[in-house]
C-alpha positions as CSV (number, residue, x, y, z in Angstrom):
1,M,-3.8,-8.0,18.9
2,T,-7.2,-8.3,17.3
3,K,-7.2,-7.0,13.7
4,I,-10.3,-5.3,12.3
5,L,-10.9,-4.5,8.7
6,A,-13.5,-1.7,8.5
7,V,-14.9,-1.0,5.0
8,D,-17.1,2.0,4.3
9,Q,-17.3,4.6,1.5
10,D,-17.6,7.4,4.0
11,L,-14.2,8.5,5.2
12,Y,-15.7,10.1,8.3
13,V,-17.2,6.7,9.3
14,L,-13.8,5.1,8.9
15,E,-12.3,7.7,11.2
16,C,-15.0,7.0,13.7
17,Y,-14.2,3.2,13.5
18,K,-10.5,3.9,14.0
19,E,-11.2,6.0,17.1
20,L,-13.7,3.6,18.6
21,F,-11.6,0.5,18.1
22,S,-8.3,2.0,19.2
23,K,-9.9,2.7,22.6
24,V,-10.3,-1.0,23.1
25,G,-6.9,-2.0,21.7
26,F,-8.0,-3.3,18.3
27,D,-5.6,-2.9,15.3
28,T,-7.9,-1.2,12.8
29,H,-7.3,-1.2,9.0
30,T,-9.7,0.5,6.6
31,A,-10.8,0.4,3.0
32,D,-13.3,2.7,1.2
33,D,-14.5,0.5,-1.7
34,A,-15.0,-3.2,-2.6
35,M,-11.7,-3.7,-4.5
36,S,-9.6,-2.1,-1.8
37,A,-11.4,-4.2,0.8
38,I,-10.4,-7.4,-1.0
39,A,-6.8,-6.3,-1.4
40,K,-6.6,-5.2,2.2
41,F,-8.1,-8.5,3.4
42,G,-5.4,-10.5,1.7
43,E,-2.7,-8.2,3.1
44,V,-3.9,-7.8,6.7
45,K,-5.7,-11.2,7.3
46,P,-8.1,-9.6,9.8
47,D,-9.9,-11.4,12.6
48,V,-13.2,-9.5,11.8
49,V,-14.5,-7.6,8.8
50,I,-17.0,-4.8,9.2
51,L,-18.8,-4.0,5.9
52,D,-21.2,-1.3,4.7
53,L,-23.7,-2.5,2.2
54,E,-23.3,0.4,-0.2
55,L,-19.7,0.3,-1.5
56,P,-18.3,1.4,-4.8
57,G,-17.0,-1.5,-6.9
58,G,-19.4,-4.3,-5.9
59,G,-21.1,-3.5,-2.6
60,G,-20.7,-5.2,0.8
61,K,-22.5,-8.3,-0.4
62,G,-20.1,-8.6,-3.3
63,V,-17.2,-8.4,-0.8
64,L,-18.7,-11.1,1.4
65,D,-19.2,-13.3,-1.7
66,R,-15.5,-12.9,-2.6
67,L,-14.3,-13.6,0.9
68,R,-16.3,-16.8,1.1
69,N,-15.8,-18.1,-2.5
70,I,-12.3,-16.8,-3.5
71,F,-10.5,-16.7,-0.1
72,M,-12.6,-19.5,1.3
73,S,-12.6,-17.5,4.5
74,K,-15.0,-18.0,7.3
75,V,-13.8,-14.8,9.0
76,P,-16.7,-13.2,10.9
77,V,-18.3,-10.4,9.0
78,L,-20.4,-7.6,10.5
79,F,-22.7,-5.6,8.3
80,A,-23.0,-2.2,9.9
81,T,-26.1,-0.5,8.6
82,T,-28.6,2.2,9.7
83,N,-31.4,-0.2,8.7
84,P,-30.5,-3.7,10.0
85,E,-34.0,-5.1,9.1
86,T,-33.3,-4.7,5.4
87,V,-30.5,-7.2,5.4
88,L,-31.7,-10.0,7.6
89,D,-31.4,-12.4,4.6
90,L,-27.7,-12.3,5.1
91,C,-28.0,-14.1,8.4
92,D,-28.2,-17.5,6.6
93,D,-24.4,-17.5,7.0
94,P,-23.5,-18.4,10.6
95,D,-20.5,-16.1,10.5
96,V,-22.4,-13.0,9.4
97,Y,-23.8,-10.6,11.9
98,I,-26.0,-7.5,11.4
99,V,-25.4,-4.5,13.6
100,K,-26.8,-1.0,13.7
101,K,-24.2,1.5,12.7
102,E,-23.5,3.6,15.8
103,F,-20.4,5.2,17.2
104,H,-21.5,6.8,20.4
105,N,-21.4,3.6,22.5
106,Q,-19.5,0.3,22.9
107,V,-22.0,-1.9,21.0
108,L,-19.6,-2.7,18.1
109,P,-16.5,-3.4,20.3
110,I,-18.6,-5.5,22.7
111,T,-20.2,-7.5,19.8
112,I,-16.8,-8.2,18.3
113,K,-15.4,-9.3,21.6
114,K,-18.4,-11.7,22.0
115,I,-18.0,-13.1,18.4
116,L,-14.2,-13.7,19.0
117,K,-14.9,-14.9,22.5
118,L,-12.7,-12.2,24.0
119,A,-15.3,-11.0,26.5
């Protein structure tokens, strides 16, 4: 089963992720700040991480930095944001993707399936 780690400071957003991904059979784990995200990553070992930029305790970019430099992980990371154009500089990493934060369609699950070559 595909494991997702969704990280956002907004608990409503995390509930939306759980609902959205459970419909397609993903095992969804959540964290609401940078430190919890790092701890949960080590515990769960997800196939994909979805990050918000604005996170207490270090932000999404800080989490990405820790994943790459401490865990030495190349796990795909999706930055879900309402303004994707503001973070295009993150695309230098071939395993980083920028997606628009939306819950009313299947864009996120489809994107994850493509990244993991499940589609």
